[in-house]
C-alpha positions as MATLAB code, in Angstrom:
seq = 'MQSNDLCVFTALDTATRTVTTWVYDVKQPDTAPWVIDEFTVGRGATVMTASATMTGTDGVRIAGTVRSGSAATGTVVVSAEGRELARATVTAGTFAVTLPAGVLDVGTHPVSLVFPRTRTHLAASMSLAVTVPDPDGPDAPVTPPPTAPGRAVVTASVLRVLRRRVRLAVRVRVPGGTAGGRVEIRRGDGELVRRARLRGGRVTVDLPRRRLGAGRTTLRVVYPGSGSVPRSVGTVTFELPRRS';
ca = [
      56.184  -14.886    6.123;
      57.072  -17.175    8.916;
      57.262  -16.475   12.702;
      58.141  -19.033   15.358;
      54.482  -20.045   15.587;
      52.723  -19.081   12.547;
      53.149  -19.176    8.739;
      51.450  -16.615    6.540;
      51.063  -17.343    3.087;
      49.155  -15.906   -0.246;
      48.035  -17.513   -3.192;
      46.291  -16.009   -6.584;
      43.799  -18.171   -8.399;
      44.232  -17.200  -12.172;
      40.872  -18.590  -13.024;
      39.088  -16.440  -10.317;
      41.352  -13.868  -10.175;
      40.890  -14.191   -6.201;
      44.007  -13.457   -4.080;
      43.587  -15.458   -0.571;
      45.515  -15.420    2.541;
      45.944  -17.931    5.067;
      47.470  -18.261    8.587;
      48.988  -21.888    9.327;
      49.806  -22.640   12.833;
      53.364  -24.549   12.447;
      52.958  -25.938   16.234;
      49.807  -27.425   15.510;
      50.122  -29.441   12.183;
      46.625  -30.879   12.643;
      44.956  -27.694   12.659;
      43.659  -26.565    9.093;
      44.883  -23.208    7.937;
      42.516  -20.301    8.217;
      41.606  -17.422    6.043;
      42.424  -14.036    7.386;
      41.865  -12.100    3.820;
      40.314  -12.617    0.292;
      39.675  -10.045   -2.409;
      39.477   -9.819   -6.396;
      42.240   -8.425   -8.422;
      41.099   -6.250  -11.438;
      37.991   -4.973   -9.997;
      36.416   -2.101  -11.417;
      35.392    0.985   -9.421;
      31.988    0.543   -7.398;
      29.294    2.986   -8.426;
      26.510    3.895   -5.858;
      23.554    5.872   -6.815;
      20.637    6.759   -4.374;
      17.448    8.982   -4.048;
      15.554   10.332   -1.107;
      11.879   10.715   -1.082;
       9.285   11.541    1.861;
       6.621    8.977    2.916;
       3.194    9.447    3.720;
       4.153    9.427    7.632;
       6.903   11.904    6.981;
       9.572    9.739    7.106;
      12.494    9.605    4.786;
      12.987    6.683    2.307;
      16.393    6.268    0.962;
      16.942    3.850   -1.955;
      19.447    3.009   -4.615;
      22.040    0.691   -6.143;
      25.660   -0.681   -5.790;
      27.406   -1.870   -8.674;
      30.717   -2.382  -10.274;
      31.071   -4.910  -13.403;
      28.234   -7.076  -11.468;
      25.177   -6.442   -8.796;
      26.943   -5.799   -5.309;
      26.026   -7.663   -2.201;
      26.518   -6.146    1.332;
      25.413   -3.320    3.575;
      24.997    0.424    3.313;
      25.849    2.657    6.224;
      23.439    5.622    6.455;
      24.840    8.449    8.621;
      24.237   12.277    9.352;
      26.491   14.789   11.199;
      28.952   12.170   12.296;
      25.935    9.834   13.654;
      24.852    6.554   12.307;
      21.208    6.480   11.545;
      20.447    3.135    9.930;
      21.921    0.210    7.954;
      20.366   -1.060    4.617;
      21.111   -4.616    3.291;
      22.142   -4.548   -0.435;
      20.603   -7.553   -2.182;
      21.190   -8.067   -5.986;
      22.697   -4.530   -6.378;
      19.823   -2.589   -4.726;
      18.986   -1.308   -1.049;
      16.352    0.851    0.720;
      15.836    2.011    3.911;
      13.140    4.296    5.758;
      13.988    6.543    8.407;
      11.383    7.190   10.514;
       9.634   10.888   11.364;
      11.893   12.680   13.316;
      15.167   11.040   12.860;
      15.990   14.090   11.000;
      14.886   17.535   11.828;
      12.985   19.886    9.577;
      15.416   21.378    7.233;
      17.899   20.426    4.876;
      20.857   17.734    5.812;
      23.803   16.255    4.297;
      23.233   12.451    4.644;
      26.263   10.076    3.972;
      26.143    6.856    2.501;
      28.938    4.464    2.780;
      29.381    1.020    1.371;
      32.431   -0.822    2.762;
      34.540   -3.011    0.626;
      33.539   -6.952    0.079;
      35.117   -9.733   -1.305;
      33.940   -8.891   -4.577;
      33.515   -5.396   -4.758;
      35.627   -2.210   -3.815;
      34.413    0.268   -1.144;
      32.133    3.058   -2.154;
      30.499    6.363   -0.927;
      28.485    9.256   -1.685;
      26.348   12.221   -0.052;
      22.726   13.012   -0.514;
      20.999   16.422    0.267;
      17.761   15.535    2.090;
      15.277   18.212    2.760;
      12.529   17.577    5.341;
       9.727   20.196    4.844;
       7.861   21.683    7.922;
       4.486   19.989    7.855;
       2.833   23.231    8.888;
       4.660   25.384    6.651;
       3.235   27.510    3.741;
       4.393   24.655    1.317;
       2.696   21.790    3.099;
       0.221   19.799    0.897;
      -3.176   20.993    1.478;
      -5.759   17.947    1.878;
      -8.764   18.215   -0.470;
     -12.222   18.372    1.074;
     -13.761   15.198    0.917;
     -16.087   14.290   -2.366;
     -19.721   14.261   -1.788;
     -21.045   10.649   -2.000;
     -23.149    9.779   -5.065;
     -26.782   10.014   -4.777;
     -29.097    6.770   -5.513;
     -32.335    7.164   -7.565;
     -35.329    5.072   -6.447;
     -38.189    4.541   -8.876;
     -41.143    2.383   -8.431;
     -44.031    1.572  -10.519;
     -47.346   -0.456  -10.245;
     -47.305   -3.574  -12.928;
     -50.868   -5.043  -11.727;
     -53.655   -4.596   -9.307;
     -55.034   -8.165   -8.699;
     -57.625   -9.310   -6.429;
     -55.562  -10.168   -3.419;
     -52.317   -8.181   -4.102;
     -50.550   -5.520   -6.087;
     -47.232   -6.175   -8.063;
     -44.904   -3.549   -7.874;
     -41.841   -3.122   -9.910;
     -38.763   -1.259   -7.911;
     -35.503   -0.031   -9.489;
     -32.481    1.661   -7.708;
     -29.735    3.087   -9.331;
     -26.326    3.973   -8.068;
     -23.357    6.075   -9.669;
     -20.708    3.833  -10.893;
     -22.271    0.325  -10.129;
     -25.163   -1.857   -9.488;
     -27.189   -1.434   -6.264;
     -27.799   -4.531   -3.952;
     -29.160   -5.175   -0.503;
     -32.743   -4.769    0.480;
     -35.224   -2.221   -0.132;
     -38.113   -1.354    2.465;
     -41.864   -0.612    1.010;
     -43.680    1.480    3.518;
     -46.891    3.405    3.632;
     -47.560    7.038    3.871;
     -47.798    6.811    7.584;
     -44.476    4.948    7.888;
     -45.673    1.364    8.342;
     -43.771   -1.465    7.063;
     -45.470   -3.502    4.262;
     -42.604   -5.553    2.768;
     -39.153   -6.093    2.515;
     -37.583   -7.347   -1.012;
     -33.740   -8.129   -2.036;
     -32.757   -6.232   -4.960;
     -31.101   -8.291   -8.153;
     -29.156   -6.425  -10.439;
     -30.832   -3.021   -8.900;
     -34.303   -4.378   -9.533;
     -37.034   -6.405   -7.764;
     -40.552   -7.260   -8.313;
     -42.472   -7.670   -5.452;
     -46.365   -8.540   -4.637;
     -47.594   -6.512   -1.810;
     -50.958   -7.689   -0.030;
     -53.964   -5.360   -0.709;
     -55.182   -5.877    3.011;
     -52.243   -4.076    3.976;
     -52.725   -0.899    1.848;
     -56.446   -0.177    2.168;
     -58.616    1.330   -0.454;
     -58.578    4.906   -2.591;
     -55.577    6.774   -3.367;
     -52.562    5.283   -1.814;
     -48.879    6.524   -1.801;
     -46.006    3.999   -0.842;
     -42.383    5.055   -0.232;
     -39.599    2.725   -1.351;
     -36.793    3.154    1.153;
     -33.062    2.186   -0.089;
     -30.908    2.160    3.306;
     -27.859    2.851    1.279;
     -24.166    1.462    1.409;
     -20.850    2.519    2.349;
     -20.480    4.941   -0.580;
     -24.149    5.858   -1.331;
     -26.376    7.349    1.250;
     -29.981    6.432    2.146;
     -32.460    7.470   -0.581;
     -36.216    7.169   -0.912;
     -38.582    7.158   -3.796;
     -42.771    6.981   -3.902;
     -45.140    5.748   -6.058;
     -48.922    6.842   -5.957;
     -51.899    5.093   -7.503;
     -55.687    4.399   -7.017;
     -56.740    1.163   -5.360;
     -60.449    0.596   -5.868;
     -62.474   -1.138   -3.551;
     -62.944   -4.817   -3.607;
     -66.854   -5.901   -4.539;
];
């Protein structure tokens, strides 16, 4: 087709089955023709699939695929009640988009998905019934009560009583792992005697006898706890003879 100024011509590339239409300005022969349309013939129908799920923040996530003989590339337009809600980019035949909480009211909504025609794929469309539950309704999920943290078990025993020191063995057991950090060894009146670092939940520590006194002695071994295990205390009682 030709007018006084422009010439429009179309060609079919039989190797790629691509139909291309150009426009050529006959009054400006030095200007290269430009493409105004291009598509592939013999394309199969484009098939779109999609599903909707609620997110943890009460939004709606819509994800799906767009394919014919090959994976599509393009854009899916998401609308409801004649109002565009979002656009999702189709890459390698897949797309996903999240509608924030409040975009759709509580209830069931027909959501339209439209994939416009591209150079390689025909247009496609579908509709989804998306239900937004009432967060305060009777079917709202119930948050289970928090699980009580596990308890540490602290044990201690006297290994040896020497002239100037008492050797103490300490072990801390915690559920599902190995205790770390430090323990505090205190007298019955609360006075700190020594701090020691656990290795694999155990430690052997020497305590100066001058800090303990003589006679029946009770020591408290304090494990301060961790992010998942609360503070725990164990005791050990022994006789400490007077030094001659």
